[in-house]
C-alpha positions as CSV (number, residue, x, y, z in Angstrom):
1,M,-54.6,-82.0,-50.9
2,L,-51.9,-83.4,-53.1
3,F,-50.3,-80.8,-55.3
4,R,-48.4,-83.0,-57.7
5,E,-51.4,-83.3,-60.0
6,F,-51.5,-79.6,-60.7
7,A,-47.8,-79.6,-61.6
8,N,-48.6,-81.8,-64.6
9,R,-50.4,-79.0,-66.4
10,I,-47.3,-76.9,-66.6
11,D,-45.1,-77.4,-69.6
12,P,-42.7,-74.5,-69.6
13,S,-40.8,-75.8,-72.6
14,E,-43.8,-75.1,-74.9
15,T,-42.8,-71.4,-75.2
16,T,-39.6,-69.7,-76.2
17,L,-40.8,-66.2,-75.0
18,P,-39.3,-64.9,-71.7
19,H,-41.4,-66.4,-68.9
20,Y,-42.2,-63.7,-66.5
21,L,-43.6,-64.5,-63.0
22,W,-45.1,-62.4,-60.1
23,A,-43.2,-63.1,-56.8
24,V,-45.6,-62.7,-53.9
25,G,-44.7,-61.1,-50.5
26,Q,-42.6,-58.5,-48.8
27,L,-39.6,-60.7,-48.8
28,A,-39.7,-60.9,-52.6
29,A,-40.2,-57.1,-52.8
30,Q,-36.9,-56.6,-50.9
31,I,-34.8,-58.6,-53.5
32,P,-32.9,-56.2,-55.7
33,V,-33.3,-56.1,-59.5
34,G,-30.5,-58.0,-61.3
35,E,-30.1,-60.7,-58.6
36,T,-30.5,-64.4,-59.7
37,L,-32.0,-66.9,-57.2
38,G,-31.5,-70.6,-57.2
39,D,-29.5,-70.3,-60.4
40,R,-32.8,-69.9,-62.1
41,Y,-34.9,-66.9,-61.4
42,E,-33.7,-63.5,-62.5
43,V,-35.2,-60.4,-60.9
44,V,-36.0,-58.1,-63.8
45,Q,-38.4,-55.6,-61.9
46,P,-39.5,-55.4,-58.3
47,Q,-41.4,-58.7,-57.7
48,I,-41.2,-59.6,-61.4
49,W,-39.0,-62.6,-62.0
50,R,-37.9,-64.3,-65.2
51,D,-37.6,-68.0,-65.3
52,R,-34.3,-68.6,-67.1
53,H,-34.9,-72.4,-67.2
54,P,-38.6,-72.9,-68.1
55,D,-37.6,-76.3,-69.5
56,R,-37.3,-77.5,-65.9
57,A,-40.3,-78.3,-63.8
58,P,-40.7,-75.6,-61.0
59,E,-40.3,-76.7,-57.4
60,L,-43.6,-77.6,-55.8
61,P,-44.6,-78.9,-52.4
62,A,-46.2,-82.4,-51.9
63,E,-49.2,-80.6,-50.4
64,I,-50.4,-77.1,-50.7
65,S,-51.2,-74.9,-47.7
66,L,-54.7,-73.7,-46.9
67,S,-53.7,-70.1,-47.7
68,H,-52.9,-71.1,-51.3
69,L,-56.0,-73.2,-52.0
70,P,-58.0,-70.3,-53.4
71,Y,-55.6,-70.1,-56.4
72,L,-56.5,-73.7,-57.3
73,R,-60.2,-73.3,-56.6
74,L,-60.3,-70.3,-58.9
75,V,-58.7,-72.0,-61.9
76,R,-61.8,-71.4,-63.9
77,Q,-61.3,-67.7,-63.4
78,S,-57.9,-67.7,-65.0
79,L,-59.0,-64.8,-67.3
80,H,-58.8,-62.6,-64.2
81,V,-56.9,-64.6,-61.6
82,P,-53.2,-65.7,-61.8
83,Q,-52.2,-69.3,-61.0
84,I,-49.5,-71.0,-58.9
85,Y,-46.4,-71.6,-61.0
86,G,-44.0,-72.8,-58.2
87,F,-42.0,-71.9,-55.2
88,C,-38.5,-70.5,-54.8
89,P,-36.8,-71.6,-51.5
90,Q,-34.7,-68.9,-49.7
91,D,-31.2,-69.3,-48.4
92,N,-32.5,-68.7,-44.9
93,S,-34.1,-72.0,-44.1
94,S,-36.4,-70.3,-41.5
95,S,-38.0,-68.2,-44.3
96,D,-41.0,-69.6,-46.2
97,P,-40.3,-70.1,-49.9
98,V,-41.5,-67.3,-52.3
99,L,-44.7,-68.1,-54.1
100,L,-44.4,-67.5,-57.8
101,L,-47.5,-66.8,-59.9
102,D,-48.0,-67.6,-63.6
103,N,-50.6,-65.9,-65.8
104,A,-50.0,-62.7,-63.9
105,P,-50.8,-59.2,-65.5
106,I,-47.3,-58.8,-66.9
107,T,-46.6,-57.6,-70.4
108,P,-44.4,-59.6,-72.9
109,Q,-41.7,-57.0,-72.1
110,G,-41.7,-57.8,-68.4
111,Q,-43.7,-54.8,-67.1
112,L,-46.9,-54.7,-65.1
113,Y,-50.0,-53.7,-67.0
114,P,-51.4,-50.5,-65.7
115,S,-53.5,-50.4,-62.5
116,L,-57.1,-49.6,-62.6
117,R,-56.3,-46.2,-60.8
118,E,-53.7,-45.3,-63.5
119,A,-55.9,-46.2,-66.5
120,W,-59.2,-44.9,-65.1
121,T,-59.2,-41.3,-66.0
122,N,-58.4,-41.7,-69.7
123,A,-60.7,-44.7,-70.3
124,P,-63.9,-44.2,-72.3
125,A,-67.1,-44.3,-70.2
126,V,-68.2,-47.8,-71.4
127,R,-64.8,-49.3,-70.5
128,Q,-64.9,-47.8,-67.0
129,V,-68.3,-49.3,-66.4
130,Y,-67.2,-52.6,-67.9
131,W,-64.3,-52.8,-65.5
132,L,-66.7,-52.3,-62.6
133,W,-69.1,-54.9,-64.1
134,Q,-66.3,-57.5,-64.3
135,S,-65.3,-56.8,-60.6
136,L,-68.9,-57.1,-59.5
137,Q,-69.1,-60.5,-61.3
138,L,-66.1,-61.6,-59.5
139,W,-67.2,-60.4,-56.1
140,P,-69.4,-63.4,-55.0
141,I,-66.9,-65.9,-56.5
142,L,-64.0,-64.5,-54.6
143,D,-66.0,-63.9,-51.5
144,E,-66.8,-67.6,-51.4
145,Q,-63.1,-68.3,-51.2
146,G,-62.4,-65.6,-48.6
147,V,-60.4,-63.4,-51.0
148,A,-62.9,-60.7,-51.8
149,A,-60.4,-58.2,-50.4
150,S,-58.5,-58.6,-53.7
151,L,-61.1,-56.4,-55.3
152,L,-60.8,-53.5,-52.8
153,N,-57.3,-52.3,-53.8
154,P,-57.1,-50.5,-57.2
155,E,-53.4,-51.2,-57.3
156,N,-54.1,-54.9,-57.2
157,L,-56.6,-54.5,-60.1
158,R,-54.6,-54.3,-63.4
159,V,-56.2,-53.7,-66.7
160,Q,-55.3,-54.9,-70.2
161,G,-57.6,-53.1,-72.5
162,W,-61.1,-54.2,-71.5
163,R,-59.9,-56.9,-69.2
164,V,-59.7,-56.7,-65.4
165,W,-56.8,-58.8,-64.1
166,L,-55.9,-59.4,-60.5
167,L,-52.2,-59.2,-59.5
168,Q,-52.6,-61.6,-56.7
169,L,-55.1,-62.8,-54.2
170,H,-55.5,-61.1,-50.8
171,S,-57.3,-62.9,-48.0
172,G,-57.4,-59.9,-45.7
173,N,-60.1,-59.8,-43.0
174,T,-63.1,-62.1,-43.6
175,G,-66.6,-60.7,-43.5
176,H,-66.4,-58.2,-46.4
177,Q,-69.7,-57.0,-47.6
178,L,-71.0,-55.4,-50.8
179,T,-71.1,-52.2,-48.9
180,D,-67.4,-52.2,-48.8
181,L,-67.1,-52.5,-52.6
182,G,-69.6,-49.6,-52.9
183,Y,-67.5,-47.5,-50.6
184,H,-64.3,-48.1,-52.5
185,W,-66.0,-47.5,-55.9
186,S,-67.2,-44.2,-54.6
187,N,-63.6,-43.1,-54.1
188,W,-62.6,-44.2,-57.6
189,L,-65.3,-42.3,-59.4
190,S,-63.8,-38.9,-59.0
191,G,-62.0,-39.3,-62.3
192,S,-65.0,-40.8,-64.1
193,S,-66.5,-39.7,-67.4
194,A,-69.3,-37.2,-66.8
195,I,-72.0,-39.5,-68.1
196,V,-70.7,-42.3,-65.8
197,A,-70.2,-40.4,-62.6
198,E,-73.9,-39.5,-61.6
199,P,-75.5,-43.0,-62.3
200,M,-72.6,-44.8,-60.8
201,M,-72.7,-42.7,-57.6
202,Q,-76.3,-43.6,-57.3
203,I,-75.5,-47.3,-57.8
204,C,-72.7,-47.0,-55.1
205,Q,-75.1,-45.4,-52.6
206,R,-77.5,-48.2,-53.1
207,M,-74.6,-50.7,-52.5
208,R,-73.7,-48.8,-49.3
209,D,-77.3,-48.9,-48.2
210,G,-77.3,-52.7,-48.3
211,E,-79.2,-53.3,-51.5
212,S,-78.9,-56.9,-52.8
213,L,-76.2,-58.1,-55.3
214,P,-78.8,-59.1,-58.0
215,N,-80.5,-55.7,-58.0
216,I,-77.1,-53.9,-58.2
217,A,-75.9,-56.2,-61.0
218,E,-79.1,-55.6,-63.0
219,S,-78.7,-51.8,-62.7
220,L,-75.0,-51.9,-63.6
221,N,-75.7,-54.2,-66.6
222,Q,-78.4,-51.9,-67.8
223,L,-76.0,-48.9,-67.6
224,L,-73.4,-50.8,-69.5
225,L,-75.9,-51.7,-72.3
226,E,-77.0,-48.1,-72.6
227,L,-73.4,-46.9,-72.9
228,A,-72.5,-49.7,-75.4
229,A,-75.5,-48.8,-77.5
230,E,-74.2,-45.2,-78.0
231,R,-70.9,-46.4,-79.3
232,P,-70.5,-46.3,-83.1
233,L,-70.3,-49.5,-84.9
234,L,-67.3,-49.5,-87.3
235,L,-66.6,-52.3,-89.8
236,E,-63.8,-52.9,-92.0
237,M,-64.7,-54.9,-95.2
238,Y,-62.5,-56.6,-97.7
239,G,-63.1,-58.5,-100.9
240,A,-61.1,-59.9,-103.7
241,S,-61.6,-62.1,-106.7
242,D,-59.2,-63.8,-109.1
243,P,-59.6,-65.1,-112.7
244,G,-58.0,-68.4,-111.8
245,P,-55.4,-70.4,-113.8
246,L,-57.5,-71.0,-117.0
247,R,-59.4,-67.8,-117.8
248,S,-57.7,-64.7,-119.3
249,H,-60.2,-62.3,-117.6
250,N,-62.0,-62.2,-114.3
251,E,-65.7,-63.0,-114.4
252,D,-66.2,-63.1,-110.6
253,A,-67.3,-60.3,-108.3
254,T,-67.5,-59.5,-104.7
255,T,-70.4,-58.0,-102.8
256,P,-70.9,-55.3,-101.6
257,A,-69.2,-53.4,-104.4
258,A,-67.1,-50.5,-103.7
259,R,-69.8,-48.1,-104.9
260,D,-72.2,-49.5,-102.3
261,V,-69.9,-49.0,-99.3
262,W,-70.0,-45.6,-97.6
263,S,-67.2,-44.2,-95.6
264,Q,-68.1,-43.1,-92.1
265,R,-65.5,-40.4,-92.2
266,S,-66.2,-38.8,-95.5
267,R,-69.9,-39.6,-95.7
268,S,-69.2,-40.5,-99.3
269,P,-68.8,-43.9,-101.2
270,A,-65.7,-45.6,-100.2
271,I,-63.1,-46.0,-103.0
272,A,-61.6,-49.4,-103.5
273,Q,-57.9,-49.4,-103.1
């Protein structure tokens, strides 16, 4: 498959913010912080590189290898999956170039977003279940591309608020089953909220017993809806009016009026500021 057509979507000159990339592989992990490669890529954190010349098109091969095809095939999942940015050749001609990923879970300050393992314990119950729900939705899509193993490592699962974000794709061994995901989830649930632990352990046991994906998805979705229904609904309301350029006084009004709005905290009518 020709790769040049995918390069045309990248326009690095559109942004003035630092352009951080995730450098894939053990070779990239060994490059020390502070080093600059190819007079272009600055290593700012282990495997996090900054493109110092985003105005230049990144180096891309004429054809993409089979191992990198899943990134292209999963372009519609860009909310959760990073995309190929380019390749950085190594000084050693015998070494493969380093794959650089764009749209990776990196903060504007050049740090990785927390892993699911790091964020799990302090997350509210509904968020914990929503992270698992997103992972379950991704499972058949990634499994079709042979990269379902990407969901089995909590360090590869990064979270930005409610969002689950893969650091990179892992092909691993083929033939992963939903039972594998249930087994890994069971290990993660030790730090779960009390109202999540018991129903999720039951769902995980059903996954390990070989129950079908649609049944598991239905049960997980029902649990998510029940938890979401218990969350308070908080609204912030604003209103304003103006007499305009001709009138000397204001004849307009906004609704609801301040006397009609009750404060959730004080249980008394809110006072307009």
